[in-house]
Structures are given as C-alpha cells and as structure tokens.
C-alpha positions in Angstrom: 81.6 107.8 80.6 83.5 108.3 77.3 82.7 105.8 74.6 85.5 104.5 72.5 83.6 105.3 69.3 84.0 109.0 70.1 87.7 108.8 69.1 87.9 106.7 65.9 91.6 107.7 65.5 92.4 105.5 68.5 92.5 101.7 67.7 90.9 100.7 71.0 90.1 97.1 70.2 93.5 96.5 68.6 95.3 98.0 71.5 93.3 95.8 74.0 94.0 92.7 71.9 97.7 93.5 71.8 97.8 94.0 75.5 96.0 90.7 76.0 98.5 88.9 73.8 101.5 90.4 75.5 100.3 89.7 79.0 98.8 86.3 78.5 100.6 84.7 75.5 104.1 86.2 75.9 105.9 83.0 75.0 104.2 83.0 71.6 105.2 86.6 70.6 106.8 87.1 67.3 109.4 89.9 68.1 109.6 91.0 64.4 105.8 91.7 64.4 106.0 93.4 67.8 108.9 95.6 66.7 107.0 96.5 63.5 103.9 97.4 65.5 106.0 99.6 67.8 107.6 101.4 64.8 104.6 101.7 62.5 101.4 101.6 64.6 102.4 103.1 68.0 103.0 106.7 66.8 99.5 106.9 65.3 98.0 105.4 68.5 99.9 107.9 70.7 98.7 110.8 68.5 95.1 109.7 68.7 95.4 109.3 72.5 97.0 112.8 72.8 94.1 114.2 70.7 91.5 112.6 73.0 93.4 113.7 76.0 93.4 117.3 74.8 89.7 117.2 74.1 89.0 115.8 77.5 90.8 118.6 79.1 91.3 118.4 82.8 88.4 116.1 83.8 89.0 114.6 87.2 87.8 111.2 86.3 88.0 109.7 82.8 86.3 106.4 81.7 86.7 104.7 78.4 84.5 101.7 77.5 86.1 99.1 75.3 83.9 96.1 74.7 82.9 94.8 78.0 85.7 96.6 79.9 85.8 100.1 81.3 89.1 101.7 81.8 89.2 104.4 84.5 91.9 107.0 85.0 91.8 108.8 88.2 94.0 111.7 89.4 97.1 110.5 91.3 96.8 110.3 95.1 98.9 113.1 96.6 101.8 111.8 98.8 102.3 113.3 102.3 
C-alpha cells in the first residue's frame, strides 16, 4: 500500500474534501470558488499526481490510503 504522506506535493485530504463537497453538497457550491480552484490549484495537483505516477511506474495494483479510505487503481479489464 502506498501512503499518502509519501507524496507531500499531492494535497490528498483537500482533494478528498473537495470531492465530498461536490458530490454531497452540490447545491451549496460557490462557482467562483470552484473556478478559482480549477484555475489555481488543479495544475499543481495534477503535477503532483503525475510525479507520483511516474515514481510508481507500471505497478499492476496501486493503493493510496487517505484517512480512513483506501483508493485502489487496478488495470483495465480487457474487452473481448
């Protein structure tokens, strides 16, 4: 398992909170704040994720622990 603290450039907790807010509280979203986040914070998040992805290489199974959640990325299932 890959611990979130291993990649400090990725704002794991903030990304999880943003997801929670967008999914569960979407009627209370301030679109100006959302757009600001997309323009100002998303590029750094993507850069950190790309760095982590490069470091992980081609592992078949990747797990990231964030708080009490574990996110798992598995390779795609080949289609017939």
